[in-house]
C-alpha positions in Angstrom: -89.6 -2.2 -213.3 -91.2 1.2 -213.6 -94.9 1.3 -214.2 -95.2 4.5 -216.3 -96.7 5.3 -219.6 -95.4 4.1 -222.9 -94.2 7.5 -223.9 -90.5 8.2 -224.1 -88.3 11.1 -225.3 -88.0 11.4 -229.0 -84.2 11.1 -228.9 -84.5 7.9 -226.9 -87.1 6.5 -229.3 -84.8 7.3 -232.3 -81.9 5.6 -230.7 -83.9 2.5 -230.0 -85.2 2.3 -233.6 -81.6 2.7 -235.0 -80.4 -0.1 -232.7 -83.2 -2.4 -233.8 -82.4 -1.8 -237.5 -78.9 -3.0 -236.8 -80.1 -5.9 -234.9 -82.6 -6.8 -237.6 -79.8 -7.3 -240.1 -78.0 -9.7 -237.7 -81.3 -11.6 -237.1 -81.7 -12.0 -240.8 -78.1 -13.3 -241.1 -78.6 -15.8 -238.3 -81.8 -17.4 -239.7 -81.1 -17.2 -243.4 -77.4 -17.1 -244.1 -75.4 -20.4 -244.1 -72.8 -20.7 -241.3 -70.0 -23.1 -240.7 -71.1 -23.0 -237.0 -74.5 -24.4 -238.0 -73.7 -26.9 -240.8 -76.8 -29.1 -240.3 -79.4 -26.4 -239.4 -81.9 -25.3 -241.9 -84.7 -22.7 -241.9 -87.7 -23.6 -239.7 -91.0 -22.3 -241.1 -92.5 -19.5 -238.9 -89.4 -19.2 -236.7 -87.8 -16.2 -238.4 -91.2 -14.5 -238.9 -91.8 -14.7 -235.1 -88.4 -13.2 -234.4 -89.0 -10.2 -236.7 -92.5 -9.7 -235.2 -91.0 -9.5 -231.8 -88.4 -7.0 -232.9 -91.1 -4.9 -234.5 -93.1 -5.0 -231.3 -90.1 -3.7 -229.3 -89.5 -1.0 -231.9 -93.1 0.1 -231.7 -93.4 -0.2 -227.9 -95.9 -3.0 -228.1 -96.8 -6.1 -226.3 -97.1 -9.2 -228.6 -99.1 -12.4 -228.3 -98.0 -15.3 -230.6 -99.0 -18.9 -230.7 -96.1 -21.1 -231.9 -96.9 -24.7 -232.6 -94.7 -27.6 -231.4 -91.5 -27.7 -233.5 -91.4 -24.0 -234.5 -88.4 -23.4 -232.2 -90.0 -20.5 -230.3 -87.2 -20.3 -227.8 -84.7 -19.4 -230.6 -87.3 -17.1 -232.2 -87.4 -14.9 -229.1 -83.9 -15.4 -227.7 -82.0 -14.5 -230.9 -83.5 -11.0 -231.3 -83.6 -10.3 -227.6 -80.1 -11.4 -226.9 -78.9 -9.1 -229.6 -81.1 -6.3 -228.4 -79.9 -6.6 -224.8 -76.3 -6.9 -225.8 -76.7 -3.7 -227.8 -78.8 -1.7 -225.4 -77.4 -2.9 -222.1 -80.8 -3.6 -220.5 -82.3 -6.6 -218.8 -84.7 -9.2 -220.2 -86.6 -11.7 -218.2 -87.8 -15.0 -219.5 -90.5 -16.6 -217.3 -91.8 -20.1 -217.9 -94.1 -22.5 -215.9 -91.7 -25.5 -215.8 -88.2 -26.2 -214.5 -87.5 -28.4 -217.6 -88.0 -25.4 -219.9 -85.9 -23.1 -217.7 -83.0 -25.5 -217.8 -83.4 -26.0 -221.6 -83.4 -22.2 -222.0 -80.1 -22.0 -220.1 -78.6 -24.5 -222.7 -80.1 -22.5 -225.5 -78.6 -19.2 -224.2 -75.1 -20.8 -223.9 -75.3 -22.1 -227.5 -76.5 -18.7 -228.8 -73.8 -16.8 -227.0 -71.3 -18.8 -229.0 -73.2 -18.3 -232.3 -74.0 -14.6 -231.9 -70.9 -13.5 -230.0 -72.9 -12.0 -227.2 -71.6 -12.0 -223.7 -74.5 -11.4 -221.2 -74.7 -12.5 -217.6 -77.4 -15.1 -217.1 -79.1 -16.0 -213.8 -81.4 -19.0 -213.5 -83.8 -18.1 -210.7 -85.6 -21.3 -209.8 -88.2 -21.5 -207.1 -87.2 -21.7 -203.5 -88.4 -25.3 -203.1 -85.6 -26.4 -205.5 -83.0 -25.5 -202.9 -82.0 -27.1 -199.6 -82.2 -25.1 -196.4 -79.3 -25.8 -194.0 -81.3 -24.7 -191.0 -84.3 -26.9 -191.9 -81.9 -29.8 -192.7 -80.2 -29.5 -189.3 -83.6 -29.4 -187.5 -84.8 -32.5 -189.5 -81.5 -34.3 -188.9 -81.9 -33.9 -185.1 -85.4 -35.4 -185.1 -85.6 -39.0 -183.8 -87.7 -40.0 -186.9 -85.2 -38.5 -189.4 -84.5 -40.6 -192.5 -81.8 -38.2 -193.8 -78.8 -40.1 -195.2 -75.4 -39.0 -193.9 -74.0 -38.6 -197.4 -76.8 -36.4 -198.5 -76.4 -34.2 -195.4 -72.7 -33.9 -196.0 -73.2 -33.0 -199.7 -75.7 -30.3 -198.9 -73.4 -28.9 -196.1 -70.6 -28.8 -198.7 -72.6 -26.5 -200.9 -74.6 -28.8 -203.2 -78.0 -27.3 -202.4 -79.8 -27.5 -205.8 -82.3 -30.3 -206.2 -81.1 -30.8 -209.8 -77.7 -32.0 -208.5 -79.3 -35.2 -207.1 -80.8 -38.3 -208.7 -84.4 -38.2 -209.8 -85.2 -41.0 -207.5 -84.4 -39.0 -204.3 -87.7 -39.3 -202.4 -89.8 -36.2 -202.8 -91.2 -36.4 -199.2 -87.6 -36.4 -197.9 -86.6 -33.3 -200.0 -89.7 -31.5 -198.7 -88.4 -31.9 -195.2 -85.2 -30.0 -196.0 -86.0 -27.6 -198.8 -86.6 -23.9 -198.4 -90.3 -23.3 -197.4 -90.5 -19.6 -196.7 -87.7 -17.2 -197.6 -87.9 -14.0 -195.6 -86.1 -11.4 -193.6 -84.7 -13.9 -191.1 -83.0 -15.8 -194.0 -81.0 -12.7 -194.9 -79.2 -12.9 -191.6 -78.8 -16.7 -191.6 -75.3 -17.8 -190.7 -75.3 -20.7 -193.2 -74.1 -20.5 -196.8 -77.3 -20.4 -198.9 -77.3 -20.8 -202.7 -80.8 -19.4 -203.0 -79.9 -16.3 -201.0 -76.9 -15.8 -203.2 -79.0 -16.1 -206.3 -81.5 -13.6 -205.0 -78.6 -11.2 -204.3 -77.3 -11.8 -207.8 -80.5 -10.6 -209.4 -79.7 -7.1 -208.3 -77.1 -6.5 -211.1 -78.0 -4.4 -214.1 -78.0 -5.8 -217.6 -78.3 -9.4 -218.7 -80.8 -12.2 -218.7 -83.0 -13.7 -215.9 -84.6 -17.1 -216.5 -87.3 -17.7 -213.8 -90.7 -19.1 -213.4 -93.9 -17.1 -213.8 -94.6 -17.2 -210.0 -91.3 -15.4 -209.3 -91.8 -12.7 -211.9 -95.4 -12.1 -210.7 -94.1 -11.8 -207.1 -91.6 -9.2 -208.4 -94.3 -7.2 -210.2 -96.6 -7.3 -207.2 -93.9 -5.9 -205.0 -93.1 -3.1 -207.5 -96.8 -2.3 -207.8 -96.9 -1.7 -204.1 -93.9 0.6 -204.2 -91.6 -2.0 -202.6 -88.2 -3.1 -203.8 -88.5 -5.8 -206.5 -86.9 -9.2 -206.6 -85.1 -8.3 -209.9 -83.3 -5.1 -210.8 -85.4 -2.2 -212.1 -83.8 -2.0 -215.6 -86.1 -4.6 -217.3 -87.1 -3.6 -220.8 -88.6 -6.8 -222.1 -90.4 -9.7 -220.4 -91.0 -13.0 -222.3 -93.8 -15.2 -220.9 -93.2 -18.7 -222.3 -95.9 -21.3 -221.7 -98.2 -18.3 -221.4 -101.3 -20.4 -221.3 -100.5 -20.8 -217.6 -100.2 -17.1 -216.8 -103.7 -16.6 -215.4 -103.4 -19.6 -213.0 -99.9 -18.5 -211.9 -101.0 -14.9 -211.1 -104.1 -16.3 -209.4 -101.9 -18.5 -207.3 -99.8 -15.5 -206.3 -102.9 -13.6 -205.2 -104.4 -16.6 -203.3 -104.7 -16.7 -199.5 -105.2 -19.8 -197.4 -106.6 -20.4 -193.9 -106.6 -23.7 -192.1 -107.7 -24.6 -188.6 -104.3 -25.7 -187.2 -102.5 -22.7 -188.5 -105.1 -20.3 -187.0 -105.0 -22.0 -183.6 -101.2 -21.8 -183.6 -101.4 -18.0 -184.5 -103.9 -17.5 -181.6 -101.2 -19.0 -179.4 -98.8 -16.4 -180.7 -101.1 -13.6 -179.8 -101.4 -14.9 -176.3 -97.6 -15.2 -175.9 -97.2 -11.6 -177.1 -98.8 -10.4 -173.9 -96.8 -10.1 -170.7 -97.4 -13.1 -168.4 -99.1 -11.0 -165.7 -101.7 -9.7 -168.2 -102.6 -13.0 -170.0 -105.7 -13.3 -167.9 -107.1 -10.2 -169.6 -107.3 -11.9 -173.0 -108.1 -15.5 -172.0 -111.8 -15.0 -172.7 -111.1 -13.5 -176.2 -108.6 -16.2 -177.0 -111.0 -18.9 -176.0 -113.8 -17.3 -178.1 -111.5 -17.1 -181.1 -110.5 -20.7 -180.8 -114.2 -21.8 -180.6 -115.1 -19.6 -183.6 -112.3 -21.2 -185.6 -113.3 -24.8 -184.8 -117.0 -24.1 -185.5 -116.3 -22.5 -188.8 -114.0 -25.3 -190.1 -116.4 -27.9 -188.9 -118.9 -26.3 -191.2 -116.4 -26.4 -194.1 -115.9 -30.1 -193.4 -119.6 -30.7 -193.6 -119.8 -28.8 -196.9 -117.1 -31.0 -198.4 -118.7 -34.2 -197.2 -122.0 -33.2 -198.6 -120.5 -32.3 -202.0 -118.7 -35.6 -202.3 -121.9 -37.5 -201.4 -124.4 -35.5 -203.4 -122.6 -33.8 -206.3 -121.3 -35.3 -209.5 -119.0 -38.2 -209.1 -116.0 -36.2 -210.3 -116.0 -34.4 -206.9 -114.7 -37.7 -205.2 -111.1 -36.8 -206.0 -111.6 -33.0 -206.6 -108.8 -30.6 -205.7 -111.3 -27.8 -205.0 -114.8 -27.7 -203.5 -117.4 -25.0 -203.5 -117.8 -22.7 -200.5 -121.5 -22.5 -200.3 -122.2 -19.0 -199.1 -125.5 -19.6 -197.3 -126.4 -17.3 -194.5 -125.2 -19.7 -191.8 -121.8 -20.2 -193.4 -121.3 -16.5 -193.9 -122.4 -15.7 -190.4 -119.8 -18.2 -189.0 -117.1 -16.7 -191.2 -118.0 -13.2 -189.9 -118.1 -14.5 -186.4 -114.6 -16.0 -186.8 -113.2 -12.8 -188.3 -114.7 -10.7 -185.5 -113.3 -12.9 -182.8 -109.8 -12.9 -184.3 -110.0 -9.1 -184.8 -111.0 -8.5 -181.1 -108.1 -10.7 -180.0 -105.7 -8.9 -182.3 -106.7 -5.5 -180.9 -106.4 -6.6 -177.3 -103.1 -8.5 -177.8 -101.5 -5.5 -179.5 -102.7 -3.1 -176.8 -101.5 -5.2 -173.9 -98.2 -6.2 -175.4 -97.2 -2.5 -175.4 -97.0 -2.6 -171.6 -94.0 -4.9 -171.9 -91.6 -2.1 -172.9 -88.5 -4.3 -172.4 -89.7 -7.0 -174.8 -90.4 -5.5 -178.2 -89.7 -8.9 -179.7 -92.9 -10.2 -178.0 -95.1 -8.1 -180.3 -93.0 -8.9 -183.3 -93.4 -12.6 -182.6 -97.1 -12.2 -183.1 -96.9 -10.2 -186.4 -98.1 -13.2 -188.4 -101.3 -13.3 -186.3 -101.9 -9.6 -186.7 -101.4 -9.8 -190.4 -103.8 -12.7 -190.7 -106.5 -11.0 -188.6 -106.2 -7.9 -190.8 -106.4 -10.0 -194.0 -109.5 -11.8 -192.8 -111.1 -8.5 -191.8 -110.4 -7.2 -195.3 -111.9 -10.3 -196.8 -115.2 -9.7 -194.9 -115.4 -6.2 -196.3 -114.6 -7.3 -199.9 -116.6 -10.5 -200.1 -118.4 -9.5 -203.3 -115.0 -8.9 -205.0 -113.5 -12.2 -203.8 -113.8 -15.8 -205.0 -113.8 -18.3 -202.1 -113.5 -22.1 -202.2 -112.4 -25.1 -200.1 -109.5 -27.4 -200.6 -108.7 -30.6 -198.9 -105.5 -30.9 -196.9 -105.2 -34.6 -195.9 -108.1 -35.0 -193.5 -108.3 -31.3 -192.9 -109.6 -28.5 -195.1 -108.5 -25.0 -196.0 -110.6 -21.9 -196.8 -108.9 -20.4 -200.0 -109.7 -17.1 -201.5 -108.5 -14.6 -204.2 -109.7 -11.5 -206.0 -112.3 -12.2 -208.7 -111.0 -9.5 -211.0 -107.9 -11.5 -212.2 -108.1 -10.0 -215.6 -107.6 -6.5 -214.3 -104.8 -7.6 -212.0 -102.9 -9.3 -214.9 -103.5 -6.3 -217.1 -102.1 -3.8 -214.6 -99.1 -6.0 -213.8 -98.1 -7.0 -217.3 -99.5 -4.5 -219.8 -99.7 -1.1 -218.2 -96.0 -0.3 -217.6 -93.2 0.8 -219.9 -91.9 -2.8 -220.1 -92.9 -4.7 -223.3 -94.3 -8.2 -222.8 -93.9 -11.1 -225.2 -96.4 -13.9 -224.6 -96.0 -17.2 -226.4 -97.2 -20.9 -226.1 -98.2 -23.7 -228.4 -101.8 -23.4 -227.1 -103.1 -19.8 -226.9 -105.9 -20.0 -229.5 -109.1 -22.0 -229.1 -110.3 -21.7 -232.7 -109.0 -21.2 -236.2 -112.1 -19.4 -237.3 -112.6 -15.7 -237.5 -110.3 -12.8 -236.9 -107.1 -12.9 -234.8 -109.0 -11.3 -232.0 -111.6 -14.1 -232.2 -109.0 -16.8 -232.3 -107.2 -15.5 -229.2 -110.5 -14.4 -227.6 -110.4 -16.6 -224.5 -106.8 -15.8 -223.6 -107.5 -12.1 -224.1 -110.6 -12.3 -221.9 -108.7 -14.0 -219.1 -105.6 -11.7 -219.1 -106.7 -8.3 -220.3 -104.2 -8.3 -223.2 -104.6 -4.8 -224.8 -106.4 -4.6 -228.2 -105.4 -1.0 -228.9 -102.1 0.2 -230.4 -100.2 -1.1 -227.4 -100.9 -4.8 -228.3 -100.0 -6.8 -231.4 -101.7 -10.1 -232.2 -99.5 -12.4 -234.3 -100.8 -14.8 -236.9 -100.5 -18.2 -235.2 -97.5 -20.2 -236.4 -98.5 -23.8 -237.1 -96.2 -26.7 -236.3 -93.9 -27.7 -239.2 -94.2 -31.4 -238.3 -96.1 -33.5 -240.9 -98.9 -34.6 -238.5 -101.1 -36.1 -241.2 -98.3 -38.3 -242.5 -97.0 -39.4 -239.1 -100.3 -39.5 -237.1 -103.9 -40.5 -237.3 -106.8 -39.6 -234.9 -109.5 -42.1 -234.1 -112.8 -41.0 -232.6 -115.9 -43.0 -231.8 -119.6 -42.4 -232.2 -121.1 -45.5 -230.6 -120.4 -45.2 -226.9 -122.7 -44.1 -224.1 -122.6 -40.4 -223.0 -119.7 -39.9 -220.5 -121.7 -38.0 -217.9 -125.3 -38.9 -218.5 -124.6 -42.7 -218.7 -121.3 -42.7 -216.8 -121.2 -46.3 -215.5 -122.1 -47.7 -219.0 -119.5 -45.4 -220.5 -116.7 -46.6 -218.2 -117.6 -50.2 -218.9 -117.7 -49.9 -222.7 -114.9 -47.4 -222.7 -112.5 -49.9 -221.0 -113.3 -52.5 -223.7 -112.6 -49.9 -226.5 -109.4 -48.8 -224.7 -108.1 -52.4 -224.6 -108.8 -52.7 -228.4 -106.8 -49.5 -229.0 -103.9 -50.6 -226.7 -103.8 -53.9 -228.6 -103.0 -52.0 -231.8 -99.7 -50.8 -230.4 -99.1 -53.6 -227.9 -99.0 -51.0 -225.1 -96.6 -48.0 -225.7 -99.4 -45.7 -224.7 -100.2 -42.7 -222.5 -103.8 -42.5 -221.4 -105.0 -39.1 -220.2 -108.0 -38.6 -217.9 -109.9 -35.5 -217.0 -111.0 -36.8 -213.6 -109.0 -38.9 -211.2 -112.2 -40.8 -210.4 -112.2 -42.1 -214.0 -108.5 -43.0 -213.8 -109.0 -45.0 -210.7 -111.9 -46.9 -212.1 -110.2 -47.7 -215.4 -106.9 -48.7 -213.6 -108.9 -51.1 -211.4 -110.7 -52.6 -214.4 -107.4 -53.1 -216.3 -105.8 -54.8 -213.3 -108.4 -57.5 -213.6 -107.3 -58.4 -217.1 -104.4 -60.6 -218.3 -102.8 -57.9 -220.5 -99.4 -58.5 -222.3 -98.0 -55.2 -221.0 -97.6 -53.4 -217.7 -100.1 -50.8 -216.7 -98.7 -47.9 -214.7 -100.5 -45.0 -213.1 -99.6 -41.5 -212.0 -97.9 -41.3 -208.6 -99.2 -39.4 -205.6 -97.4 -36.2 -204.9 -95.7 -33.7 -207.3 -92.8 -35.8 -208.4 -93.4 -38.2 -211.3 -89.8 -39.0 -212.1 -89.9 -42.6 -211.0 -93.0 -43.7 -212.9 -91.9 -41.7 -216.0 -88.5 -43.5 -216.0 -90.2 -46.8 -215.7 -92.5 -45.9 -218.6 -89.5 -44.9 -220.8 -87.5 -48.0 -219.9 -90.4 -50.5 -220.3 -91.2 -49.5 -223.9 -94.4 -51.6 -224.1 -95.9 -50.3 -220.9 -99.1 -48.2 -220.6 -99.2 -45.1 -218.3 -102.5 -43.6 -217.0 -102.3 -40.0 -215.9 -104.3 -36.8 -215.3 -103.6 -33.2 -214.2 -100.1 -32.1 -215.2 -99.7 -35.1 -217.5 -101.7 -33.2 -220.1 -98.8 -30.8 -220.6 -95.9 -31.8 -218.4 -94.6 -34.9 -220.2 -92.0 -35.0 -223.0 -91.3 -38.6 -224.2 -89.9 -39.0 -227.6 -89.8 -42.3 -229.6 -91.9 -45.4 -229.8 -92.4 -45.7 -226.0 -95.2 -43.1 -226.5 -96.7 -43.9 -229.9 -100.3 -44.3 -228.8 -102.0 -41.4 -227.1 -105.5 -42.0 -225.7 -107.9 -39.2 -224.4 -110.3 -41.0 -222.1 -113.2 -38.5 -222.2 -113.0 -35.0 -223.6 -111.3 -32.6 -221.1 -114.2 -30.4 -220.3 -113.5 -28.8 -216.9 -114.8 -30.8 -214.0 -117.0 -29.0 -211.4 -114.7 -26.3 -210.1 -115.3 -22.9 -208.3 -113.0 -20.9 -210.6 -114.6 -22.2 -213.8 -118.1 -21.8 -212.5 -117.3 -18.2 -211.5 -116.2 -17.5 -215.1 -119.3 -19.2 -216.5 -121.5 -17.0 -214.2 -120.1 -13.9 -215.9 -120.2 -15.2 -219.5 -123.0 -14.6 -222.1 -122.8 -18.3 -223.2 -121.1 -20.4 -220.5 -120.6 -23.4 -222.8 -119.2 -21.7 -225.8 -117.4 -18.9 -224.1 -115.8 -20.8 -221.2 -116.2 -24.6 -221.2 -115.4 -25.3 -224.8 -112.4 -23.0 -225.0 -111.0 -24.6 -221.8 -111.6 -28.0 -223.3 -110.0 -27.2 -226.6 -106.8 -25.7 -225.1 -106.4 -28.7 -222.9 -107.1 -31.1 -225.7 -104.4 -29.5 -227.9 -102.0 -29.7 -225.0 -102.8 -33.4 -224.5 -102.5 -34.3 -228.2 -99.2 -32.4 -228.2 -97.7 -35.2 -226.1 -97.6 -37.5 -229.1 -95.4 -35.7 -231.7 -92.5 -34.2 -229.8 -89.9 -34.4 -232.6 -89.6 -34.5 -236.4 -89.4 -38.3 -236.4 -92.1 -39.1 -233.8 -95.2 -41.0 -235.1 -98.2 -42.7 -233.8 -102.0 -42.6 -233.2 -104.4 -40.5 -231.1 -107.7 -41.9 -229.9 -110.5 -39.9 -228.3 -112.8 -42.3 -226.3 -115.8 -40.0 -226.2 -118.9 -39.9 -228.5 -119.4 -36.1 -228.2 -117.4 -35.4 -231.4 -119.5 -37.7 -233.5 -120.6 -36.6 -237.0 -124.3 -37.1 -236.5 -126.0 -35.4 -234.8 -123.2 -32.9 -234.4 -122.6 -31.0 -231.2 -122.6 -27.2 -231.3 -118.8 -27.2 -230.8 -117.9 -30.1 -233.1 -116.5 -28.2 -236.1 -114.7 -25.7 -233.9 -112.9 -28.5 -232.1 -111.9 -30.4 -235.2 -110.6 -27.3 -237.0 -108.5 -26.4 -233.9 -106.5 -29.7 -233.8 -103.2 -30.2 -235.6 -104.2 -33.7 -236.8 -106.8 -33.7 -239.5 -106.2 -37.3 -240.6 -109.0 -39.0 -238.7 -111.2 -42.1 -238.7 -114.0 -43.9 -236.8 -112.7 -47.3 -237.9 -110.5 -49.4 -235.6 -109.3 -51.4 -238.5 -108.2 -48.3 -240.4 -106.4 -47.1 -237.3 -104.7 -50.5 -236.9 -103.6 -50.5 -240.5 -102.2 -47.0 -240.2 -100.2 -47.9 -237.1 -98.7 -51.0 -238.8 -97.7 -48.8 -241.8 -95.5 -46.6 -239.5 -93.0 -49.5 -239.0 -92.0 -48.1 -235.6 -89.7 -51.0 -234.8 -87.8 -50.5 -238.0 -84.5 -48.6 -237.8 -85.4 -46.6 -240.9 -88.0 -44.2 -239.8 -89.6 -41.5 -242.0 -88.4 -38.0 -241.2 -90.0 -34.6 -241.6 -87.4 -33.7 -244.2 -84.9 -31.1 -242.9 -82.8 -30.8 -239.8 -84.3 -27.8 -238.0 -83.1 -25.2 -235.5 -83.5 -26.3 -231.9 
């Protein structure tokens, strides 16, 4: 991917415009002309408009930002024009998402559209490395005395079935983590084993076609190209589509994030010592010991900071993922001492290792230590430009850091090259008021999306689903304040929750902002004799087992937080009652607080937009198809009518459901009117494009 200006030769521009005019006619035919191949498909409002806007953006050399509500069919809206464009112009397009589920759905969509459009493009699904088994790691794990690897699984992987998707959902996640690829590098390229992931990486070097990957993979490619290195994908990319684009900032931040933990640093210090010839190790013993002591002292301080924050800060910190690195003089001095000690050891180790001329591999074996010491030294020199925080890792802690100027990094990676970027999601705006620039303002401020002639802001495409016919939203104005009177809020909130769950006899997903709230509510519900089963989010990244149980046990209730706000897709009556237990204002978090510190109005410029986008994502779990129906409840008094909060009207205007009430009886009557147990369910009218 070449990062040059948007300018191109006039002849090339004319050719591209002529090609797009031809493609435009075919796009019109696909969306508007009846076809025997699509006998039951009808026009989906907003879908064709989005497709033509994307074509116009390509023609004009622009990036485009478009919010497409649930049910628009945004994947067809961008795939139809871009498949035709790539087929005509022999380039490469990359579609990057943030979930495997969407990547696999896109592969099905592409196969279907190839048949419909007559296109024949090569398609590569580039899933993350953790989705593939590593033969070498599997053999090492199998040889361990505590191994729990079934023989049939080992034989299947050895036979070439290395993709996690080929195995049942109930395969234990902790088992898979023992055998999956953890770090693909230069050594993997010379591995003697057959490796599907390595083959996929090699396949990405072809020219022309479609790459479906995650945003992490695409960002890693762009970062390599920005440093003048060979990319992970071939260099002929013309268009990039970022689906689920509301996650782009966090994905790029993750790619730019560095982590340090005590056990890893001590292991690297051991590497530095082993890089020195045996007869010279005495010369660095003092420096190695000083480095080890500095590491232990610094991480002891981090542990103290975490314990203090849990004990003294707001209760949400009890189960927090991130803690604040408090940059007092003592903590900074310990950080500098540790960096200096590691730097001194690095210099001595490199100098002494050169005396062992016959063992070049000694020095290479310590490369990870040298790189780490350099990175930590750079951090010390760039502290003001870096954001630091602490994360728990079991009983241990990590120091985590990344650049603060994430907006500038995203802008340079995604918007300053010759490649045109399409960004889409169901949740990109945080208000329906004002100009398009004001509606997309928070996303623009986080990503640096261009507002000059290089960028095009699309009118948001509302969902075609009849929300106000199929759904009602309940909100309350008579509960204690969730943070100022937290204990009373939890106690009365549980009673209100039980009333709401009684309406649907279970069949509910209850979303929490803080894991502390989830644990308290779950414990309170366990003490009740409820006529339905109460499930809760599992520990670890895999939720397949509990989600299967929730689907199968139709009357059950599932409590969740984190990824549950956007990572669940359950159609039908098993999820006909969605409960938001507390508005999803961000809990205390170093990243959010850093944004607040730079905002003119921290509440309205950061906290409220964050809350609205997450609230829209959560409410989007209820209506997933044209026939879905149910109720949404927000157990939080901060959206009350009197006295109204500063953000009340902005929040209500932003939500897809306008049919709302403060009456439990009205909510109960509405749910009963839906007749969800009847075979004859109301529909949204037409059969729509996928």
